[in-house]
N, C-alpha and C positions, 0 to 999 in steps of 0.2 A: 403550580403542578398542572401539567398539560392533559386535560380529561379526554382529550380526543383519542388517546391510545388504549382507552378502555382498562383502566388499571384493576390489577389483581389484588391490591390491598384495601383494606376499608378506609374510608376516608370520613371525616366529621367536621361539623361546624357549629358552633353556638348559634342558637335562634337570634334573629335580629329584630323581628318584628311578631308582636303577640295579637292573636285577635281572640275574640269572645270565644270561638270554636275550640281553640288551640292555646288557651291562657295558660296551662299548666306545662305546657313544652319548651324546656330551654335548651336541649342538644339532639342533635341529628347524627346517625349514623348511614352511611351508604355503603354495604356490604354486599359485594360481589360473590355470587353462587353460580358455580359450573353446572351446567346441564349434561346429561347422559351424554349429548353428541357433542360437546366441548363449547358451546356457546356460552355467553355469560348472560346473566339475570342480575337485576340489583334491587335488595331488599333495602328500603328507606325505613330505619327504625326511629321511631320517636320517643324520646326518654323525658321522664319528670326530672329523675336524678340520674345521671349516667354513672357516677361514682357508686352508688348502692346498688347500681343495676335495675331500676325501677322505670321501665318501658311502660308507654301509654298505648302503643300498638305501633303498627309498620303497614306498610304497602308494598308490592312486589312491581318492579317496573322491567319490562323488558328491553329497554334502551336507557343507556347513561344518559343521554341528552334529555331524555323524557323526565328522569328522574331529578336532575339537575334543576329543569324548569319549575318542576312540582316544588322544590324547597324553594324556590326563590318567590313565586307566586304566593304560597302558602304562609312563607316565614321569613322573607325578604333576606335570604342567605344568597349572596352572590358568589359566582364561581372562584373568585379570588379568596372567599372565607374558609374554603375547605381546607383541612389538613390531614397528612396521614396519620392514622392510629399508630401506636407502638405495636410490635408483635404479641406482647402480654395482654393488651386492651384487646386485640384483635381475635386471640384466643378465647378469650372470656365470651365474645359474642358468638364465636362458634360452639361453644359447650351450651349457650342457653338457647341457641336454635335447634340443637339436636336433642333438648331434653323436651 
């Protein structure tokens, strides 16, 4: 997946490296959000269990490269590890953000 074109779809990756601070995190989602001015920001969501929707927390990044670098540094996720979520999975995230 070419990340330089600023995807408007949610992408996800399995965590590759655990740390004492993040030992329960197993899955990451990078969810783009459209600002009022049309720019994109990226919400990096940390999941304990994605299938059950159990999130540990999130962090907002202004730039895609910043979010990808954060995921690589904290969790060992390489750019090639990311994959696009299905539309149904992405809708579930949209609903959980809105609640």
